[in-house]
C-alpha positions as CSV (number, residue, x, y, z in Angstrom):
1,X,38.3,-21.7,-28.2
2,X,35.2,-20.9,-30.2
3,X,34.2,-23.8,-32.6
4,X,34.5,-21.5,-35.6
5,X,38.2,-20.7,-34.6
6,X,38.8,-24.4,-34.3
7,X,37.4,-25.0,-37.8
8,X,39.7,-22.3,-39.2
9,X,42.7,-24.0,-37.6
10,X,41.5,-27.4,-38.9
11,X,41.2,-25.9,-42.4
12,X,44.7,-24.5,-42.1
13,X,46.0,-27.9,-41.2
14,X,44.4,-29.4,-44.3
15,X,46.1,-26.8,-46.5
16,X,49.4,-27.5,-44.7
17,X,49.0,-31.2,-45.5
18,X,48.6,-30.3,-49.2
19,X,51.9,-28.4,-49.0
20,X,53.7,-31.3,-47.2
21,X,52.4,-33.8,-49.7
22,X,53.8,-31.6,-52.5
23,X,57.2,-31.6,-50.6
24,X,57.2,-27.8,-50.4
25,X,58.5,-25.7,-47.6
26,X,56.4,-22.7,-46.5
27,X,58.9,-20.3,-48.0
28,X,58.9,-22.3,-51.3
29,X,55.1,-22.3,-51.5
30,X,55.0,-18.6,-50.8
31,X,57.5,-17.9,-53.6
32,X,55.5,-20.0,-56.1
33,X,52.3,-18.1,-55.1
34,X,54.0,-14.7,-55.2
35,X,53.2,-14.0,-51.5
36,X,55.2,-12.7,-48.6
37,X,56.9,-15.6,-46.8
38,X,54.8,-15.2,-43.6
39,X,51.4,-15.6,-45.4
40,X,51.6,-19.4,-45.7
41,X,52.3,-19.7,-41.9
42,X,49.5,-17.4,-41.0
43,X,47.0,-19.3,-43.1
44,X,48.1,-22.7,-41.9
45,X,47.8,-21.6,-38.2
46,X,44.3,-20.1,-38.8
47,X,45.3,-16.5,-38.0
48,X,44.7,-15.3,-41.5
49,X,41.7,-16.4,-43.6
50,X,42.6,-17.3,-47.2
51,X,40.5,-16.0,-50.0
52,X,39.0,-18.3,-52.7
53,X,41.7,-16.9,-55.0
54,X,44.3,-17.9,-52.5
55,X,42.9,-21.5,-52.4
56,X,43.1,-21.8,-56.2
57,X,46.7,-20.6,-56.2
58,X,47.7,-22.8,-53.3
59,X,46.2,-25.9,-54.7
60,X,47.7,-25.2,-58.2
61,X,51.2,-24.8,-56.7
62,X,50.8,-28.1,-54.8
63,X,49.5,-30.0,-57.9
64,X,46.1,-30.4,-56.3
65,X,43.8,-28.6,-58.7
66,X,41.2,-31.3,-58.5
67,X,40.6,-30.5,-54.8
68,X,39.8,-26.8,-55.5
69,X,35.9,-27.1,-55.6
70,X,35.8,-29.1,-52.3
71,X,38.3,-26.7,-50.6
72,X,36.3,-23.6,-51.6
73,X,33.1,-25.2,-50.4
74,X,34.7,-26.0,-47.1
75,X,36.1,-22.4,-46.8
76,X,32.7,-20.9,-47.4
77,X,31.2,-23.1,-44.7
78,X,33.8,-22.1,-42.2
79,X,33.2,-18.4,-43.0
80,X,29.5,-18.9,-42.4
81,X,29.9,-20.7,-39.1
82,X,30.0,-17.6,-36.9
83,X,27.4,-14.9,-37.3
84,X,27.5,-11.9,-35.0
85,X,24.2,-11.1,-33.3
86,X,24.7,-7.5,-34.3
87,X,24.6,-8.4,-38.0
88,X,21.8,-10.9,-37.5
89,X,19.6,-8.5,-35.6
90,X,19.8,-5.7,-38.1
91,X,16.6,-7.0,-39.8
92,X,14.8,-6.7,-36.4
93,X,13.7,-9.5,-34.0
94,X,10.3,-9.8,-35.7
95,X,11.8,-10.7,-39.0
96,X,14.4,-13.2,-37.6
97,X,11.6,-15.3,-36.1
98,X,10.0,-15.9,-39.6
99,X,13.4,-16.4,-41.3
100,X,13.9,-19.9,-39.8
101,X,10.3,-21.1,-40.3
102,X,11.1,-23.1,-43.4
103,X,14.0,-24.8,-41.7
104,X,11.8,-25.8,-38.7
105,X,9.1,-27.2,-41.1
106,X,11.6,-29.3,-43.1
107,X,13.2,-30.7,-40.0
108,X,11.9,-34.2,-39.1
109,X,13.6,-34.4,-35.7
110,X,14.6,-31.3,-33.8
111,X,16.9,-31.9,-30.8
112,X,17.3,-28.8,-28.5
113,X,19.3,-28.3,-25.3
114,X,18.8,-25.1,-23.2
115,X,20.4,-24.1,-19.9
116,X,19.1,-20.5,-19.6
117,X,15.7,-20.0,-21.3
118,X,12.6,-21.9,-22.1
119,X,13.0,-22.9,-25.8
120,X,11.0,-20.8,-28.3
121,X,8.9,-23.8,-29.3
122,X,7.7,-24.1,-25.7
123,X,7.2,-20.4,-24.8
124,X,4.0,-18.6,-24.0
125,X,3.3,-15.3,-25.7
126,X,4.0,-13.3,-22.5
127,X,7.3,-15.2,-21.8
128,X,8.4,-14.5,-25.3
129,X,7.6,-10.8,-25.0
130,X,9.6,-10.6,-21.8
131,X,12.6,-12.4,-23.3
132,X,12.6,-10.2,-26.4
133,X,12.5,-7.1,-24.2
134,X,15.7,-8.4,-22.5
135,X,17.3,-9.0,-25.9
136,X,16.3,-5.5,-27.1
137,X,17.8,-3.8,-24.1
138,X,20.9,-5.8,-24.2
139,X,21.6,-5.2,-27.9
140,X,20.2,-1.6,-28.1
141,X,17.3,-2.6,-30.3
142,X,13.9,-0.9,-30.5
143,X,11.2,-2.4,-28.3
144,X,8.3,-1.5,-30.4
145,X,8.4,-4.7,-32.4
146,X,8.8,-7.2,-29.6
147,X,5.1,-8.1,-29.4
148,X,5.1,-8.9,-33.1
149,X,8.3,-10.8,-32.7
150,X,6.6,-12.9,-30.0
151,X,3.6,-13.6,-32.2
152,X,5.9,-14.6,-35.1
153,X,7.9,-17.0,-32.8
154,X,4.7,-18.8,-31.7
155,X,3.8,-19.6,-35.3
156,X,6.2,-22.5,-35.2
157,X,4.3,-24.1,-32.4
158,X,1.7,-25.3,-34.8
159,X,4.2,-28.1,-35.8
160,X,4.0,-29.6,-32.3
161,X,2.2,-32.9,-31.8
162,X,1.3,-33.4,-35.4
163,X,3.6,-36.3,-36.2
164,X,5.1,-34.6,-39.2
165,X,7.9,-33.3,-37.0
166,X,9.3,-34.8,-33.8
167,X,10.9,-32.9,-31.0
168,X,13.3,-33.8,-28.2
169,X,14.0,-31.0,-25.6
170,X,16.5,-31.3,-22.8
171,X,16.4,-28.5,-20.2
172,X,18.6,-27.7,-17.3
173,X,16.4,-27.2,-14.2
174,X,18.0,-23.8,-13.9
175,X,15.8,-22.8,-16.9
176,X,12.8,-23.1,-14.6
177,X,14.3,-20.8,-11.9
178,X,15.4,-18.0,-14.2
179,X,12.5,-15.6,-13.6
180,X,11.6,-14.1,-16.9
181,X,8.6,-11.7,-16.8
182,X,7.6,-12.3,-13.2
183,X,5.9,-15.0,-11.1
184,X,2.6,-14.8,-13.1
185,X,4.3,-15.1,-16.4
186,X,6.4,-18.0,-15.2
187,X,3.4,-19.9,-13.7
188,X,1.6,-19.6,-17.0
189,X,4.7,-20.8,-18.7
190,X,4.9,-23.8,-16.4
191,X,1.3,-24.7,-17.4
192,X,2.2,-24.5,-21.1
193,X,5.3,-26.6,-20.6
194,X,3.3,-29.3,-18.9
195,X,0.7,-29.1,-21.7
196,X,3.3,-29.5,-24.5
197,X,5.2,-32.3,-22.6
198,X,2.0,-34.4,-22.8
199,X,1.7,-34.0,-26.6
200,X,2.6,-36.9,-28.9
201,X,6.0,-36.8,-30.7
202,X,7.3,-34.3,-28.1
203,X,9.8,-35.3,-25.4
204,X,10.7,-32.8,-22.7
205,X,13.4,-33.8,-20.3
206,X,14.8,-31.9,-17.3
207,X,18.2,-32.3,-15.7
208,X,17.5,-31.8,-11.9
209,X,19.4,-29.3,-9.8
210,X,22.0,-31.1,-7.8
211,X,22.0,-34.1,-10.1
212,X,25.4,-35.7,-10.3
213,X,26.8,-34.7,-13.6
214,X,28.3,-37.0,-16.2
215,X,28.5,-34.0,-18.5
216,X,28.6,-30.4,-17.4
217,X,26.1,-27.8,-18.5
218,X,27.0,-25.6,-21.6
219,X,25.6,-23.2,-24.2
220,X,22.3,-23.9,-25.8
221,X,22.3,-25.7,-29.1
222,X,19.8,-27.0,-31.6
223,X,20.2,-30.0,-34.0
224,X,18.2,-30.0,-37.1
225,X,18.1,-33.7,-38.1
226,X,21.7,-34.6,-39.0
227,X,22.1,-31.7,-41.3
228,X,22.7,-28.6,-39.2
229,X,23.7,-27.5,-35.7
230,X,23.1,-24.1,-34.3
231,X,24.7,-22.9,-31.0
232,X,24.1,-19.6,-29.3
233,X,26.5,-17.4,-27.4
234,X,26.3,-14.0,-25.8
235,X,27.7,-12.2,-28.9
236,X,27.1,-14.6,-31.8
237,X,25.6,-17.6,-33.4
238,X,27.5,-20.7,-34.6
239,X,26.0,-22.6,-37.5
240,X,27.6,-25.7,-39.0
241,X,26.7,-28.6,-41.2
242,X,30.2,-30.2,-41.1
243,X,29.7,-33.9,-40.4
244,X,32.3,-33.9,-37.5
245,X,30.5,-31.1,-35.8
246,X,27.1,-32.8,-36.2
247,X,28.5,-36.0,-34.8
248,X,30.0,-34.2,-31.8
249,X,26.7,-32.5,-30.9
250,X,24.7,-35.6,-31.4
251,X,27.0,-37.4,-28.8
252,X,26.7,-34.4,-26.5
253,X,22.9,-34.3,-26.7
254,X,22.7,-38.0,-26.0
255,X,24.9,-37.6,-22.9
256,X,22.8,-34.7,-21.7
257,X,19.5,-36.6,-22.4
258,X,20.7,-39.5,-20.3
259,X,20.9,-37.2,-17.3
260,X,17.4,-35.9,-17.7
261,X,14.1,-37.1,-16.1
262,X,10.9,-37.4,-18.0
263,X,7.2,-37.9,-17.3
264,X,6.1,-37.6,-13.7
265,X,9.6,-36.8,-12.4
266,X,9.9,-34.0,-14.9
267,X,6.5,-32.7,-13.8
268,X,7.7,-32.7,-10.2
269,X,10.7,-30.6,-11.2
270,X,8.4,-28.0,-12.8
271,X,6.0,-27.9,-9.8
272,X,9.0,-27.5,-7.4
273,X,10.1,-24.5,-9.4
274,X,6.6,-23.1,-9.4
275,X,6.5,-23.3,-5.6
276,X,9.9,-21.7,-5.3
277,X,9.0,-18.7,-7.4
278,X,5.6,-18.3,-5.7
279,X,7.4,-18.3,-2.3
280,X,10.0,-15.8,-3.6
281,X,7.2,-13.6,-4.9
282,X,5.3,-13.8,-1.5
283,X,8.4,-12.9,0.4
284,X,9.0,-9.9,-1.8
285,X,5.5,-8.6,-1.2
286,X,5.8,-9.1,2.5
287,X,8.9,-7.0,2.7
């Protein structure tokens, strides 16, 4: 179940509790609201999203008018949790990279977990171009703006190592073996990764291949202080500032971080991946 669907169901349960506290059956509440008798059940089970007008009528019928502002605020947040990439990408990849700049600048501690790609904060220009080209082809986007998108993404790297912002990255070692752009691009990327890992206020951990897991790998997510979590999927982007979601992802990040290695062991993971890709490239040339 997607987290956004879980949030819809949780919101439905909250509305059901209002009805039960008012000692109303679903049929009785529907009658008071002037709705078809199935509407209450659909809203409570999260299969139909209520409108803000529905919330006002529901709360009024249950004698809970005082909860309307908080309920509507929660509804709006649930509706914003899931954004389709198609909608997000309409503005173009180059614009999306600048849209989040203020958020990055305001975040005192950014915690990021990645299992597929090098995070944008750590990317080289050529790696970013190669990744944007993959995205463009996947989503049917023009490729004439990918170089500008890459330049816009690298703007955020000026925040690294300044002390104004702190960064904690946890990467699955598989990130290092996913060949984005070719062996030369990856080798350059490895150099940049080592350079950034040595910066103050930046922590780069790697979970080694074959490491015994205490928590399985999952989708990438980014924690902006304790205010916002963003998680990426193939077709969409989850955003939430709900305290229970933030708490869940903080616990998840801590568990993943505990499995990672840092410093010299992390460098060894990077160099092992470099040797592997160089060997793969040499074998390809030989054949």
